C-alpha positions as CSV (number, residue, x, y, z in Angstrom):
1,M,-0.1,-0.1,0.4
2,N,1.2,2.9,-0.8
3,Y,0.7,6.3,2.5
4,P,0.4,10.1,1.7
5,A,3.4,12.0,2.4
6,S,3.2,13.4,5.7
7,P,2.3,17.1,5.4
8,S,5.2,19.6,6.3
9,A,4.9,20.3,9.8
10,D,3.9,24.4,10.6
11,N,4.7,25.5,14.0
12,Q,6.6,23.7,15.1
13,T,9.0,24.0,18.3
14,P,13.0,22.7,16.4
15,P,15.1,20.7,18.4
16,L,17.1,22.3,21.0
17,T,20.2,20.6,20.6
18,D,24.2,21.6,19.6
19,Y,24.6,24.9,21.7
20,N,26.9,25.8,24.0
21,L,25.5,25.5,27.7
22,F,28.1,27.3,29.9
23,T,28.3,30.3,27.5
24,T,25.1,31.2,27.0
25,D,24.1,30.8,30.8
26,P,25.3,34.0,31.5
27,A,24.3,34.0,35.7
28,L,26.8,30.9,35.7
29,Q,29.5,32.6,34.0
30,A,29.3,35.7,36.4
31,S,28.7,33.1,39.2
32,V,32.3,31.3,38.9
33,E,33.5,34.4,38.1
34,A,32.3,36.1,41.1
35,E,32.8,32.8,43.6
36,G,36.1,32.7,42.5
37,A,36.5,30.1,39.9
38,G,36.8,32.3,36.4
39,S,40.0,30.6,36.1
40,G,38.5,27.9,35.4
41,A,35.8,29.5,32.7
42,A,37.7,28.0,29.9
43,R,37.5,24.1,31.0
44,L,33.6,25.0,31.4
45,A,33.3,26.2,28.1
46,A,35.1,23.3,26.7
47,A,32.3,21.0,28.6
48,G,29.5,22.9,27.6
49,A,30.1,22.6,24.3
50,A,30.4,18.6,24.6
51,L,27.3,18.5,26.6
52,G,24.9,21.0,24.7
53,T,25.6,18.2,21.6
54,A,22.6,16.4,20.4
55,A,24.6,13.1,21.1
56,A,25.1,14.2,24.7
57,F,21.1,14.5,24.7
58,E,20.7,11.3,23.2
59,H,22.9,9.4,25.5
60,A,21.1,10.4,27.7
61,R,17.7,8.8,26.1
62,L,19.2,5.4,25.6
63,A,20.6,5.8,29.7
64,N,17.0,6.1,30.9
65,R,15.3,4.1,28.4
66,H,17.1,1.1,28.8
67,P,17.5,1.0,32.7
68,P,20.5,-1.5,34.5
69,I,19.7,-5.4,34.3
70,L,21.1,-7.5,37.6
71,H,22.5,-10.9,36.1
72,T,22.3,-12.9,39.6
73,F,24.3,-15.7,37.9
74,N,26.5,-17.0,35.1
75,V,25.5,-19.2,33.1
76,R,27.7,-21.6,35.3
77,G,25.1,-21.3,38.1
78,E,28.1,-19.3,39.6
79,R,26.7,-15.8,42.2
80,I,28.6,-13.2,40.2
81,D,25.6,-9.6,40.9
82,A,26.4,-8.5,37.7
83,I,24.5,-5.1,36.9
84,E,24.5,-4.3,32.3
85,F,24.1,-0.6,31.6
86,H,23.3,0.3,28.4
87,P,26.8,1.3,26.5
88,S,25.2,5.6,26.8
89,W,25.2,4.9,30.9
90,H,29.0,4.6,30.3
91,V,29.8,7.1,27.7
92,L,28.3,9.4,30.1
93,M,30.2,8.0,33.0
94,Q,33.3,8.8,31.3
95,G,32.6,12.0,30.1
96,I,31.9,12.9,34.0
97,V,34.9,10.9,35.2
98,T,37.3,12.3,32.4
99,R,35.9,15.9,33.8
100,G,36.7,15.6,37.3
101,Y,32.9,16.5,38.4
102,H,33.7,12.5,41.1
103,S,37.0,14.0,42.5
104,E,39.2,16.6,41.2
105,P,38.5,19.3,44.6
106,W,40.4,17.1,46.1
107,T,43.6,17.3,44.3
108,T,46.5,19.1,45.5
109,V,49.4,21.1,43.2
110,N,52.0,20.6,46.0
111,G,50.3,19.9,48.9
112,Q,48.1,23.0,48.5
113,A,44.4,23.5,47.3
114,I,43.2,24.3,43.8
115,R,41.9,27.9,44.4
116,G,38.0,27.6,44.1
117,A,38.0,24.0,42.9
118,H,34.3,23.0,44.6
119,V,33.0,26.2,43.0
120,A,34.1,25.2,39.3
121,R,33.4,21.3,40.4
122,A,30.3,22.8,41.7
123,A,30.0,24.9,37.5
124,G,30.5,21.7,36.0
125,Y,28.1,19.3,37.9
126,L,25.7,21.7,36.9
127,L,26.1,21.5,33.1
128,Q,26.1,17.7,33.3
129,A,22.5,17.8,35.6
130,Q,20.5,19.7,32.4
131,V,21.9,16.5,30.5
132,E,21.4,13.3,33.2
133,C,21.1,13.0,36.2
134,G,21.2,9.3,36.6
135,T,24.9,9.0,36.2
136,L,24.9,11.7,38.8
137,C,24.6,9.5,42.1
138,P,28.2,7.6,41.7
139,T,29.7,10.5,40.8
140,T,28.3,12.4,44.3
141,M,28.9,9.9,46.3
142,T,32.2,9.4,45.8
143,Y,32.8,13.1,45.9
144,G,31.7,13.1,48.9
145,A,32.7,9.9,49.9
146,V,37.3,10.9,49.6
147,A,36.0,13.6,52.5
148,A,35.8,11.0,55.0
149,M,38.1,8.4,53.5
150,R,41.1,10.4,53.3
151,R,41.2,11.1,57.1
152,D,42.4,7.1,56.8
153,A,45.7,6.3,56.2
154,W,45.1,2.7,54.8
155,L,42.3,4.3,52.0
156,T,44.8,7.7,51.6
157,S,47.6,5.4,50.2
158,D,45.4,2.6,48.4
159,W,41.6,3.7,47.6
160,V,42.1,7.3,47.2
161,P,44.6,7.6,44.6
162,K,42.3,5.5,42.0
163,L,39.6,7.6,42.7
164,L,41.6,10.9,42.0
165,T,42.4,9.9,38.6
166,H,40.3,10.7,35.7
167,E,39.8,7.2,33.9
168,Y,36.7,5.3,34.1
169,D,37.3,1.6,35.0
170,P,34.1,-0.4,34.7
171,Q,35.3,-3.6,35.5
172,D,34.6,-6.2,38.8
173,I,37.3,-6.4,40.2
174,P,40.5,-5.7,42.6
175,I,40.9,-2.3,43.3
176,G,45.0,-2.7,42.7
177,E,44.1,-3.9,39.1
178,K,41.8,-1.0,38.4
179,R,42.2,2.6,36.8
180,G,40.2,3.9,38.6
181,A,38.0,3.3,41.0
182,L,33.7,4.7,41.8
183,I,32.4,4.6,45.5
184,G,28.6,4.1,46.7
185,M,26.8,3.8,50.0
186,G,24.6,1.7,52.6
187,M,22.7,3.9,55.2
188,T,19.1,3.5,55.3
189,E,16.8,-0.3,56.3
190,K,14.0,-1.6,56.0
191,Q,12.3,-0.8,59.6
192,G,14.3,2.8,60.3
193,G,14.2,4.7,56.9
194,S,15.6,8.0,57.4
195,D,16.4,6.9,61.4
196,V,18.9,4.8,61.4
197,R,19.8,4.6,64.6
198,A,17.4,1.7,64.0
199,N,19.5,-0.1,62.1
200,T,19.8,-3.7,63.5
201,T,23.1,-4.5,60.7
202,K,25.7,-6.2,63.5
203,A,29.6,-5.2,62.6
204,V,31.9,-7.8,64.9
205,R,35.0,-7.5,64.9
206,S,37.7,-9.6,63.8
207,S,41.0,-10.4,66.3
208,D,42.2,-8.5,62.7
209,G,41.0,-5.6,63.2
210,S,38.5,-5.4,60.8
211,Y,34.8,-6.7,60.9
212,R,32.2,-9.1,59.2
213,I,29.2,-7.6,58.8
214,S,25.7,-9.0,58.5
215,G,22.2,-7.7,57.7
216,H,21.3,-5.9,55.1
217,K,19.9,-2.2,53.5
218,W,17.0,-1.2,51.9
219,F,18.7,1.5,49.7
220,F,22.4,0.4,48.8
221,S,23.2,3.0,46.1
222,A,25.3,2.6,43.0
223,P,26.0,-1.5,43.7
224,Q,28.6,-1.4,40.6
225,C,30.8,1.0,42.5
226,D,34.2,-0.1,43.8
227,A,33.4,0.0,47.4
228,H,30.6,1.0,49.9
229,L,30.3,3.1,52.9
230,V,27.9,1.3,55.0
231,L,26.3,2.0,58.7
232,A,25.9,-0.9,61.1
233,Q,26.1,-1.8,65.0
234,S,29.3,-2.5,66.5
235,E,30.2,-2.9,70.7
236,R,30.1,0.6,70.7
237,G,27.2,1.8,68.6
238,L,26.5,2.6,65.0
239,S,29.7,3.0,63.6
240,C,30.7,3.9,59.4
241,F,32.5,0.9,58.1
242,F,34.0,1.2,54.8
243,M,33.0,-2.0,52.4
244,P,34.9,-2.8,49.1
245,R,32.9,-5.4,46.6
246,R,36.1,-7.5,46.0
247,L,38.5,-8.6,47.9
248,P,42.8,-7.9,47.9
249,D,42.7,-11.3,47.2
250,G,40.2,-10.8,44.4
251,S,37.4,-12.8,45.8
252,R,33.4,-11.3,46.1
253,N,33.3,-9.4,49.4
254,G,29.4,-10.9,51.3
255,I,27.8,-8.6,49.8
256,F,24.4,-10.2,47.9
257,I,22.1,-8.2,45.5
258,Q,18.7,-9.3,46.3
259,R,17.1,-6.6,43.6
260,L,17.5,-3.2,42.2
261,K,15.1,-1.0,42.9
262,D,11.8,-0.1,40.2
263,K,11.9,3.9,40.8
264,L,9.6,7.1,39.6
265,G,12.9,8.6,38.0
266,N,16.9,8.4,38.1
267,R,16.0,5.0,35.5
268,S,19.4,5.0,34.7
269,N,21.0,4.5,37.6
270,A,21.0,1.1,39.9
271,S,19.5,1.3,42.8
272,S,19.5,-1.7,44.9
273,E,18.8,-3.7,48.2
274,V,21.2,-5.7,49.6
275,E,22.1,-8.6,51.9
276,F,25.5,-8.8,54.3
277,V,26.5,-12.3,54.7
278,D,29.8,-11.7,57.1
279,A,31.2,-8.9,54.3
280,W,33.9,-7.4,55.4
281,G,34.5,-4.0,56.9
282,H,37.4,-1.3,57.7
283,L,35.8,0.6,60.7
284,L,36.4,4.2,59.4
285,G,36.3,6.8,61.7
286,E,35.6,6.6,65.4
287,D,33.6,3.4,66.7
288,G,30.0,4.5,67.4
289,R,29.8,7.3,66.1
290,G,29.1,7.0,62.2
291,I,26.6,9.1,61.7
292,P,29.2,12.0,62.2
293,T,31.3,10.0,60.0
294,I,29.0,9.9,57.6
295,L,27.4,13.0,57.2
296,E,30.8,14.4,57.2
297,M,29.9,13.1,53.2
298,G,26.6,13.5,53.4
299,T,27.6,17.4,53.5
300,Y,29.0,17.6,50.3
301,T,26.1,15.6,48.9
302,R,24.3,17.3,49.9
303,L,25.5,20.2,48.5
304,D,25.2,18.5,45.0
305,C,21.2,18.2,45.8
306,V,21.0,21.8,45.3
307,T,23.7,22.0,43.0
308,G,22.1,18.9,40.2
309,T,18.6,20.5,41.4
310,A,19.5,24.0,39.6
311,G,21.0,22.3,36.9
312,M,17.5,20.7,35.7
313,M,15.9,24.3,36.7
314,R,18.3,25.3,34.3
315,Q,17.6,23.3,31.5
316,A,14.2,23.6,32.3
317,I,13.7,27.2,32.0
318,V,16.1,27.5,28.4
319,Q,13.6,24.3,26.8
320,A,10.4,26.8,27.8
321,V,11.7,29.9,26.6
322,H,12.8,27.8,23.5
323,H,9.2,26.6,22.6
324,A,8.1,30.1,23.8
325,R,9.6,31.6,21.1
326,H,8.6,29.4,18.2
327,R,5.6,28.6,18.7
328,R,2.4,30.9,17.7
329,A,-1.0,30.6,19.4
330,F,-4.1,32.7,18.8
331,G,-2.1,35.0,16.4
332,L,0.8,35.8,18.7
333,P,3.8,33.9,19.3
334,L,3.6,32.5,22.8
335,I,6.4,34.8,23.9
336,D,4.5,38.0,23.3
337,Q,1.9,36.5,25.2
338,P,1.0,39.0,28.4
339,L,0.3,36.0,31.1
340,M,3.0,33.4,29.6
341,Q,5.3,35.8,29.8
342,S,4.5,36.2,33.5
343,V,4.7,32.2,34.2
344,L,8.0,31.9,32.1
345,A,9.7,35.3,33.8
346,D,8.8,33.7,37.3
347,L,10.8,31.1,36.5
348,A,13.6,32.1,35.5
349,I,14.0,34.2,38.1
350,E,13.7,31.1,40.3
351,S,15.9,28.8,38.6
352,E,19.1,31.9,38.3
353,A,18.1,32.4,41.7
354,A,18.8,28.7,42.8
355,T,22.3,28.7,40.5
356,L,23.6,31.5,42.5
357,L,23.0,30.1,45.6
358,A,24.9,26.6,44.8
359,M,27.7,28.8,43.7
360,R,27.8,30.4,46.9
361,L,27.7,26.9,48.5
362,A,30.2,25.8,46.8
363,R,32.5,28.7,47.9
364,A,31.7,28.0,51.3
365,F,33.3,24.6,50.8
366,D,36.6,25.7,49.4
367,S,37.6,27.9,52.5
368,D,38.5,26.7,55.8
369,A,37.5,30.3,57.2
370,D,35.7,29.8,60.8
371,S,33.0,32.4,59.0
372,E,32.6,30.0,55.4
373,I,32.4,26.8,57.1
374,A,29.6,28.2,60.0
375,L,27.4,29.5,57.3
376,R,28.3,26.1,55.1
377,R,26.3,24.3,58.2
378,A,23.4,26.6,58.6
379,L,22.5,27.2,55.2
380,T,23.3,23.2,53.3
381,S,20.1,22.0,54.5
382,A,18.2,24.8,53.9
383,A,19.3,25.3,50.7
384,K,18.2,21.4,49.8
385,F,15.1,22.5,51.2
386,W,14.3,24.6,49.2
387,V,15.5,24.5,45.9
388,C,14.5,21.1,45.7
389,K,11.1,21.7,46.6
390,R,11.2,24.8,44.0
391,G,12.9,22.4,41.7
392,C,9.6,20.0,41.2
393,E,7.1,22.7,41.1
394,L,9.3,24.4,38.3
395,A,9.4,21.4,35.9
396,A,6.0,20.2,36.0
397,E,5.2,24.3,35.1
398,A,8.2,24.4,32.5
399,M,6.7,20.9,31.3
400,E,3.6,22.4,31.2
401,V,4.8,25.6,28.9
402,L,5.2,22.9,26.2
403,G,1.2,21.0,26.8
404,G,0.7,17.7,25.2
405,N,4.6,18.2,23.6
406,G,6.3,18.1,27.0
407,Y,4.7,15.4,28.6
408,T,5.8,12.9,25.8
409,E,9.1,11.0,26.3
410,E,10.3,12.5,23.4
411,M,11.6,15.6,24.9
412,P,13.9,15.9,28.0
413,L,11.3,17.7,30.9
414,A,9.0,14.3,31.3
415,R,12.1,12.9,33.1
416,M,13.5,15.6,34.2
417,A,10.0,16.0,36.3
418,R,10.4,12.3,37.3
419,E,14.4,12.9,38.5
420,M,13.3,16.3,40.2
421,P,11.9,14.2,43.7
422,V,15.1,11.8,44.6
423,N,16.8,15.4,45.5
424,S,14.1,16.0,47.4
425,I,14.0,12.5,49.4
426,W,17.7,11.4,48.9
427,E,20.0,12.4,51.6
428,G,17.3,13.7,53.9
429,S,13.8,14.9,53.0
430,G,12.4,18.0,53.4
431,N,11.7,17.9,57.0
432,I,14.7,16.4,58.2
433,M,16.3,19.5,56.5
434,C,14.6,21.9,58.3
435,L,14.6,20.5,61.6
436,D,18.6,21.0,61.1
437,V,18.4,24.3,60.5
438,L,16.6,24.7,63.6
439,R,19.0,22.9,65.9
440,T,21.8,24.9,63.3
441,F,20.2,28.3,64.5
442,A,19.6,27.0,68.2
443,K,22.8,26.2,68.7
444,S,25.4,28.1,67.4
445,S,25.5,31.6,67.2
446,V,28.7,30.9,65.2
447,S,26.3,30.2,62.5
448,R,23.9,32.8,63.2
449,D,26.2,35.2,63.3
450,A,27.3,34.5,59.8
451,V,24.3,34.2,58.8
452,L,24.1,37.7,59.3
453,H,27.0,39.0,58.5
454,E,26.7,37.6,55.0
455,L,23.0,39.4,54.6
456,Q,24.0,42.5,55.8
457,L,26.4,43.1,52.9
458,A,23.5,43.6,50.2
459,L,21.3,46.4,53.0
460,G,20.3,49.4,51.1
461,L,20.0,48.0,47.8
462,H,16.6,47.5,47.7
463,R,13.6,48.4,50.1
464,N,11.9,44.8,49.7
465,F,15.4,43.6,50.9
466,D,15.8,45.5,54.1
467,A,12.3,44.9,55.7
468,A,12.5,40.9,54.6
469,F,16.0,41.3,56.8
470,E,14.5,42.7,59.4
471,R,12.2,39.9,59.8
472,F,14.0,38.1,59.9
473,A,17.0,38.7,61.9
474,A,13.8,39.8,64.6
475,Q,12.5,36.4,64.8
476,L,16.9,35.0,65.3
477,A,16.6,37.7,68.9
478,G,13.3,37.0,69.7
479,T,11.5,33.2,70.3
480,P,13.1,30.2,68.7
481,P,10.3,29.1,66.3
482,T,8.6,25.8,66.7
483,E,9.1,22.5,64.3
484,A,5.7,23.1,63.2
485,H,6.9,25.9,61.5
486,A,10.6,25.1,60.5
487,R,9.7,25.3,57.1
488,R,8.6,28.6,57.0
489,F,11.7,30.1,58.7
490,A,14.0,27.6,56.5
491,Q,11.6,29.3,53.3
492,N,12.5,32.9,54.6
493,F,16.2,31.9,55.5
494,V,16.8,30.7,51.6
495,T,15.1,33.5,50.0
496,L,16.8,36.2,51.9
497,M,20.3,34.5,50.9
498,Q,19.4,34.2,47.5
499,G,17.6,38.1,47.6
500,S,21.5,39.5,48.7
501,L,23.4,37.2,46.0
502,L,20.9,38.9,43.2
503,L,21.7,42.0,44.8
504,A,25.3,41.7,45.1
505,A,25.2,40.3,40.7
506,A,22.7,43.3,39.9
507,A,25.7,45.5,37.5
508,N,24.1,45.1,33.9
509,P,20.9,45.6,33.1
510,G,19.7,41.7,32.9
511,A,20.6,41.1,36.6
512,S,19.3,43.9,37.8
513,S,15.6,43.7,36.5
514,V,16.3,40.0,37.7
515,A,17.1,41.1,41.4
516,D,14.7,43.4,41.5
517,A,11.8,41.3,40.2
518,F,12.9,38.8,42.6
519,C,12.2,41.0,45.3
520,A,9.4,42.8,44.4
521,T,8.0,39.1,44.4
522,R,9.5,36.8,47.3
523,L,10.3,39.4,49.8
524,S,7.8,41.7,49.9
525,A,5.1,41.3,52.6
526,D,2.4,42.1,50.7
527,A,3.2,40.7,47.2
528,G,1.2,37.8,47.8
529,W,3.8,35.4,45.9
530,G,3.7,31.5,47.0
531,A,0.9,29.8,45.4
532,V,2.1,29.1,41.6
533,F,4.5,30.6,39.6
534,G,3.5,33.8,37.4
535,A,0.6,34.2,40.2
536,S,2.6,37.9,42.2
537,G,1.1,41.2,40.9
538,A,4.2,43.2,41.3
539,A,5.5,44.3,38.7
540,I,8.5,43.0,36.5
541,D,10.7,43.2,33.9
542,A,9.7,40.1,31.9
543,A,10.8,41.2,28.9
544,M,14.4,41.6,30.0
545,I,14.5,39.3,32.0
546,L,13.5,36.6,29.7
547,D,16.5,37.7,27.1
548,R,18.4,37.3,30.0
549,A,17.4,33.8,30.3
550,W,17.6,32.6,26.6
551,S,18.2,34.1,23.6
552,E,18.7,32.8,19.7
């Protein structure tokens, strides 16, 4: 049968590919410079060009359409617990490791840390998140694990150098034979979830000082990794252990994968349930103090939750504005319709605020100054709570801009809408983050002082910011907020921080329009903001904001 030729498609948006993710993002470029990583701009531009190709986005699509497969046994009936990934997964991981996003900030030159390394790495991570996020799970956990592992002499000698290479080696072989390595994590159990103190997995000390661990993990992240940091109960209480997948003699450790999780999003990445049967483990940190040890890793992974969400937010707003510039409805381009302008401008404001916050938070990790340590202690949990919550809403709204096309798997927005909640849940849900914020402000006057000093830098730049600061400072000086109001307190804190960063960056008309609009919509006591994007009654320069967000 001869079918008629398909008619030419009118009023369809052309694909958004083959553009530079870094050089088309003025907010990110300016923030990288402002936060001390300007020397890395050329590398970021090269990464932005490589990640913005049609090939990169196609690898992301394929890795998610063909999720990992668990092979429990081989053809001879031997237990192997091997995980098969689509080739596109390995292409994406190769790019990540080659660029050093898994560990480069821990590299030193003549014994000194590289200036701005965490900021530069965060900016690259933000670019990577715009393409694919499942591969960021082992990336993040390796980045965070090095912080804890480098305090241990054996791990610093035998393992950390393998983590600092820029070579991706997915082989399941002993560490001594590998060109590079990655680290995963296992904390939660069936009966406890976020309450890790309820863990029942047991660790028994052997005569040689190692431990034999038996029990389970309900979420064992990235089981294909070469080793994991896990929590188990020793005689002294909950402790942190380093558990390699392969022992030095080449034999498999007593880690048995029961199944891979069937998840809403993050589908390219393997998450699993495991049983430990006399698994060999090495005590990491102080016996009985496993939570502080593994939380050192968790602090860095929470930073990545913020940064990864900011990256997805950026890609979502670019996709939405690109569509609105090319799509016509009711006789006009969508971008010229006032209500659509209001929605898109509000999304762009939120995205830029998230980017600046992520980069400022990364700078706090680049410094050992007491004030920066105090600031990151207060800000990390608050930023994770707020940015990750807003990311979920932003992805859904951006997908709606594209209508039915946005809801299909051919577009990346559907995948991002599924991906966003994992950053809100992973490494502590929103309530846990907000309670952590309350505890920090209640216990540490140093953190309170660091926060107030940071915010005071923007006083006098906008009346709405000044008024919001006074309300927040009065709250800090008065009766501490109750647990029931912890979310509102964290929101006020984070939006003030975002406002201060936007005001500090308002050196050109585009950035100034974003800062003014943010203060008018987020910080005004009577703006009526907060229900849905585009619902504020404040007057903003939507055209200028959208030109800054994405210009073709």
